MARLUM-167358 format. One line per 8 residues: number of its first residue (from 1); for each residue x, y, z of C-alpha. Coordinates in Angstrom, 1 decimal. Layout:
BEGIN
NUM	X:Y:Z ~ ...
//
This chain:
BEGIN
1	81.0:-19.3:-102.3 ~ 80.4:-16.6:-105.0 ~ 83.5:-17.8:-106.8 ~ 82.0:-21.3:-107.1 ~ 78.7:-19.8:-108.5 ~ 80.6:-17.8:-111.1 ~ 82.6:-21.0:-112.1 ~ 79.2:-22.9:-112.5
9	77.6:-20.1:-114.7 ~ 80.7:-19.3:-116.8 ~ 79.5:-21.6:-119.6 ~ 76.4:-19.4:-119.9 ~ 77.8:-16.0:-119.5 ~ 81.2:-14.3:-120.1 ~ 83.5:-14.0:-117.1 ~ 83.4:-10.2:-117.6
17	79.7:-10.0:-117.2 ~ 79.8:-12.2:-114.1 ~ 82.7:-10.2:-112.5 ~ 80.6:-7.1:-113.0 ~ 77.4:-8.6:-111.6 ~ 79.1:-10.0:-108.5 ~ 81.5:-7.1:-108.1 ~ 84.5:-9.4:-108.0
25	88.0:-8.9:-109.3 ~ 89.5:-11.5:-111.7 ~ 92.4:-12.1:-109.3 ~ 90.0:-12.7:-106.3 ~ 88.0:-15.2:-108.5 ~ 90.9:-17.3:-109.3 ~ 92.3:-17.1:-105.9 ~ 89.1:-18.3:-104.2
33	88.6:-20.9:-106.8 ~ 92.0:-22.4:-106.3 ~ 91.4:-22.2:-102.5 ~ 88.2:-24.0:-102.8 ~ 89.8:-27.0:-104.5 ~ 92.4:-27.4:-101.9 ~ 91.8:-30.1:-99.1 ~ 90.1:-28.6:-96.0
41	92.7:-28.7:-93.3 ~ 89.9:-28.6:-90.7 ~ 88.0:-31.5:-92.0 ~ 88.9:-33.8:-89.2 ~ 88.3:-31.2:-86.6 ~ 84.8:-30.5:-88.1 ~ 84.0:-34.2:-87.9 ~ 85.0:-34.2:-84.2
49	83.0:-31.0:-83.6 ~ 79.8:-32.5:-85.0 ~ 80.4:-35.7:-83.0 ~ 80.8:-33.9:-79.7 ~ 77.9:-31.7:-80.3 ~ 75.6:-34.6:-81.1 ~ 77.0:-36.8:-78.3 ~ 76.2:-34.2:-75.8
57	72.6:-33.6:-76.6 ~ 73.4:-30.5:-78.8 ~ 73.9:-28.5:-75.7 ~ 77.7:-27.6:-75.8 ~ 78.7:-24.1:-77.0 ~ 82.0:-23.4:-78.5 ~ 83.9:-23.2:-75.2 ~ 82.9:-26.6:-73.9
65	83.5:-28.2:-77.4 ~ 87.0:-26.6:-77.4 ~ 87.7:-28.1:-74.0 ~ 86.6:-31.5:-75.4 ~ 88.8:-31.2:-78.4 ~ 91.8:-30.2:-76.2 ~ 91.1:-33.4:-74.1 ~ 91.3:-35.4:-77.3
73	94.7:-33.9:-78.0 ~ 93.7:-31.5:-80.8 ~ 95.5:-28.2:-80.4 ~ 93.2:-25.4:-81.6 ~ 92.1:-21.9:-80.3 ~ 88.6:-21.4:-79.1 ~ 87.8:-18.7:-81.7 ~ 88.7:-21.1:-84.4
81	86.2:-23.5:-83.0 ~ 83.5:-20.9:-82.9 ~ 84.2:-20.0:-86.6 ~ 84.1:-23.7:-87.6 ~ 80.8:-24.1:-85.7 ~ 79.4:-21.2:-87.5 ~ 80.4:-22.7:-90.9 ~ 78.9:-26.0:-90.0
89	75.6:-24.2:-89.0 ~ 75.9:-25.6:-85.3 ~ 74.5:-23.6:-82.5 ~ 72.9:-24.8:-79.4 ~ 69.3:-23.4:-78.9 ~ 68.4:-24.9:-75.5 ~ 69.2:-21.8:-73.5 ~ 67.2:-19.3:-75.6
97	63.8:-20.6:-74.4 ~ 62.1:-19.5:-71.1 ~ 61.6:-22.3:-68.5 ~ 58.4:-23.1:-66.5 ~ 57.3:-21.0:-63.6 ~ 59.2:-21.9:-60.3 ~ 57.4:-24.2:-57.9 ~ 57.3:-23.4:-54.3
105	56.8:-25.8:-51.4 ~ 56.6:-23.0:-48.8 ~ 53.5:-23.5:-46.4 ~ 54.5:-20.9:-43.8 ~ 56.1:-21.8:-40.5 ~ 55.2:-25.4:-39.9 ~ 58.3:-26.6:-38.0 ~ 61.9:-25.6:-37.5
113	63.4:-22.7:-39.5 ~ 67.3:-23.2:-39.7 ~ 69.8:-20.2:-40.0 ~ 71.1:-19.4:-43.3 ~ 74.8:-20.5:-42.8 ~ 75.9:-19.8:-46.4 ~ 74.7:-16.3:-47.0 ~ 75.2:-16.8:-50.8
121	78.9:-17.7:-50.3 ~ 79.2:-20.8:-52.5 ~ 83.0:-21.4:-52.3 ~ 83.3:-25.0:-51.2 ~ 86.1:-26.9:-53.1 ~ 86.0:-30.2:-51.1 ~ 83.1:-32.7:-52.3 ~ 80.6:-34.0:-49.9
129	80.9:-31.1:-47.5 ~ 78.2:-28.8:-48.7 ~ 75.0:-30.1:-50.4 ~ 72.0:-28.3:-51.8 ~ 68.5:-29.7:-52.1 ~ 65.1:-28.5:-53.6 ~ 62.0:-29.8:-55.4 ~ 60.5:-28.8:-58.6
137	57.1:-29.5:-60.3 ~ 56.8:-31.0:-63.8 ~ 53.7:-31.0:-66.1 ~ 53.0:-34.3:-67.9 ~ 51.4:-34.5:-71.2 ~ 48.1:-35.8:-69.7 ~ 47.9:-32.8:-67.5 ~ 49.0:-34.5:-64.4
145	51.8:-33.1:-62.1 ~ 54.9:-34.9:-61.0 ~ 57.6:-33.8:-58.6 ~ 61.4:-34.1:-58.6 ~ 63.5:-33.8:-55.4 ~ 67.3:-33.7:-56.0 ~ 70.4:-33.1:-54.0 ~ 73.7:-31.9:-55.4
153	77.2:-31.4:-54.2 ~ 78.3:-27.7:-54.2 ~ 81.9:-28.3:-54.9 ~ 81.7:-30.7:-57.9 ~ 78.1:-30.0:-59.1 ~ 77.5:-33.8:-58.9 ~ 74.0:-35.0:-58.6 ~ 74.0:-37.2:-55.5
161	70.4:-38.2:-55.7 ~ 67.3:-37.5:-57.8 ~ 63.8:-38.9:-57.1 ~ 60.6:-38.4:-59.0 ~ 57.1:-39.0:-58.0 ~ 53.6:-38.1:-58.6 ~ 52.9:-36.4:-55.3 ~ 54.8:-34.0:-53.1
169	54.6:-35.9:-49.7 ~ 57.7:-36.2:-47.5 ~ 58.3:-39.7:-48.8 ~ 59.7:-38.1:-51.9 ~ 62.3:-36.3:-49.9 ~ 62.9:-39.3:-47.6 ~ 63.8:-41.5:-50.6 ~ 66.3:-38.9:-51.8
177	67.8:-38.7:-48.3 ~ 68.2:-42.4:-48.0 ~ 69.9:-42.5:-51.4 ~ 72.2:-39.8:-50.3 ~ 73.2:-41.8:-47.2 ~ 74.0:-44.9:-49.3 ~ 76.4:-42.7:-51.3 ~ 77.9:-40.6:-48.7
185	78.2:-43.1:-45.6 ~ 79.6:-40.8:-43.2 ~ 77.5:-37.5:-43.0 ~ 78.8:-35.9:-39.9 ~ 80.9:-33.2:-41.7 ~ 78.0:-32.5:-44.2 ~ 75.9:-29.5:-44.4 ~ 72.6:-29.6:-46.3
193	71.1:-26.3:-47.5 ~ 67.5:-25.9:-48.6 ~ 64.8:-23.4:-48.8 ~ 62.1:-23.1:-46.3 ~ 59.7:-25.6:-47.9 ~ 57.6:-27.7:-45.5 ~ 59.5:-30.8:-46.3 ~ 62.5:-29.4:-44.5
201	60.8:-27.9:-41.6 ~ 58.7:-30.9:-40.5 ~ 59.7:-33.3:-37.6 ~ 60.4:-36.2:-39.9 ~ 63.2:-34.3:-41.7 ~ 64.5:-32.9:-38.5 ~ 64.8:-36.4:-37.0 ~ 66.7:-37.5:-40.1
209	69.1:-34.5:-39.8 ~ 69.6:-35.2:-36.1 ~ 70.2:-39.0:-36.4 ~ 72.8:-38.6:-39.1 ~ 74.5:-35.6:-37.4 ~ 74.1:-33.4:-40.4 ~ 74.2:-29.5:-40.2 ~ 71.1:-27.9:-41.6
217	71.0:-24.5:-43.4 ~ 68.1:-22.6:-44.9 ~ 67.6:-19.9:-47.4 ~ 65.8:-16.6:-46.4 ~ 62.1:-16.7:-47.2 ~ 61.3:-16.2:-50.9 ~ 65.0:-15.7:-51.8 ~ 66.0:-18.4:-54.6
225	69.5:-16.8:-54.9 ~ 70.3:-18.2:-51.5 ~ 70.2:-21.6:-53.0 ~ 71.6:-20.8:-56.4 ~ 73.5:-23.9:-57.1 ~ 70.5:-26.3:-57.0 ~ 68.5:-23.7:-58.9 ~ 71.1:-23.6:-61.5
233	71.1:-27.4:-61.9 ~ 67.2:-27.5:-62.2 ~ 67.4:-24.8:-64.8 ~ 69.8:-27.0:-66.9 ~ 67.7:-30.0:-66.3 ~ 64.8:-28.2:-67.7 ~ 66.4:-26.6:-70.8 ~ 68.7:-29.4:-71.6
241	66.3:-32.2:-71.0 ~ 62.8:-32.0:-69.8 ~ 61.6:-29.0:-71.9 ~ 62.8:-30.8:-75.1 ~ 60.7:-33.9:-74.9 ~ 57.1:-35.0:-74.3 ~ 56.7:-36.4:-70.8 ~ 54.0:-39.0:-71.3
249	54.0:-40.6:-67.8 ~ 55.9:-40.8:-64.5 ~ 57.7:-43.8:-65.8 ~ 59.1:-41.9:-68.8 ~ 60.1:-39.0:-66.5 ~ 62.0:-41.3:-64.3 ~ 63.7:-42.8:-67.3 ~ 64.8:-39.6:-68.9
257	66.0:-38.2:-65.5 ~ 68.1:-41.2:-65.0 ~ 69.7:-41.0:-68.5 ~ 70.3:-37.3:-67.9 ~ 71.9:-37.6:-64.5 ~ 74.2:-40.3:-65.8 ~ 75.3:-38.0:-68.7 ~ 75.4:-34.9:-66.5
265	77.7:-36.6:-63.8 ~ 79.9:-38.7:-66.1 ~ 80.1:-36.7:-69.5 ~ 79.0:-33.1:-69.1 ~ 82.1:-31.1:-68.7 ~ 82.3:-27.7:-66.9 ~ 84.4:-24.6:-68.1 ~ 84.8:-23.3:-64.4
273	86.1:-26.7:-63.5 ~ 88.8:-26.8:-66.2 ~ 86.9:-29.1:-68.5 ~ 86.2:-31.8:-65.8 ~ 83.0:-33.6:-65.4 ~ 81.5:-33.7:-61.8 ~ 82.8:-37.2:-61.1 ~ 86.2:-36.3:-62.6
281	86.4:-33.3:-60.3 ~ 85.2:-35.3:-57.3 ~ 87.6:-38.1:-57.8 ~ 90.5:-35.6:-58.4 ~ 89.7:-33.7:-55.3 ~ 89.3:-36.5:-53.0 ~ 92.5:-38.1:-54.2 ~ 94.6:-34.9:-53.5
289	92.8:-34.2:-50.1
//
């Protein structure tokens, strides 16, 4: 960079003056000038990096961009990708901002409290065996509140169902459960883990659990780490999507959630799953089972 500045100013000042001012040796100047005029061997890679970063909502760090480049057949080391991103001024900022206060649907003991079968052992590898569910509250621009109920697969991180509404009645959870049943027709081998929110204690939820032969598991009271997979997903949903836009209405919330879930399931790769998307992981696992 300094060599190019010197080259620009050399018609006004002598090179000797410029070398002294920038503390640069003559040989270094001519070396850098020659190098700057050579074709950039990473030009195509830089273009791919910018494309991947933009396509994925500007949420990918250098590791996931590197994984995407490898999937495209580009042989390059992660550290080089990091350096090229620095040169391009590309850096995701979505993880540096705090998320909103956590919503709690706990109303005391209003029904059945199920045992904590997982005890923070999140090691399921087979899809559609262990599911996690929870609810978050979202603030709309007009000051009104909306609620999102989601259920995800522990093994693949796939979002099985996500439902949004302007109230927190059980119907919110019921719609999510019915969508889950459509996607996973045989629920007999499935365990659903939740917190102790009132939705999961009341008779209506218990009837659905019993009718579908589902095993129920619950976190300990006030311990969000017991349900870490769904907590992690909601954290991503807020940072990568909801916190970056103005949610003007329930309709707009539903639309952006639908778009995000499609991207999350079909395009968002994971480093701990060897660069696979949730659906790629699910299909590969079920095929080899």
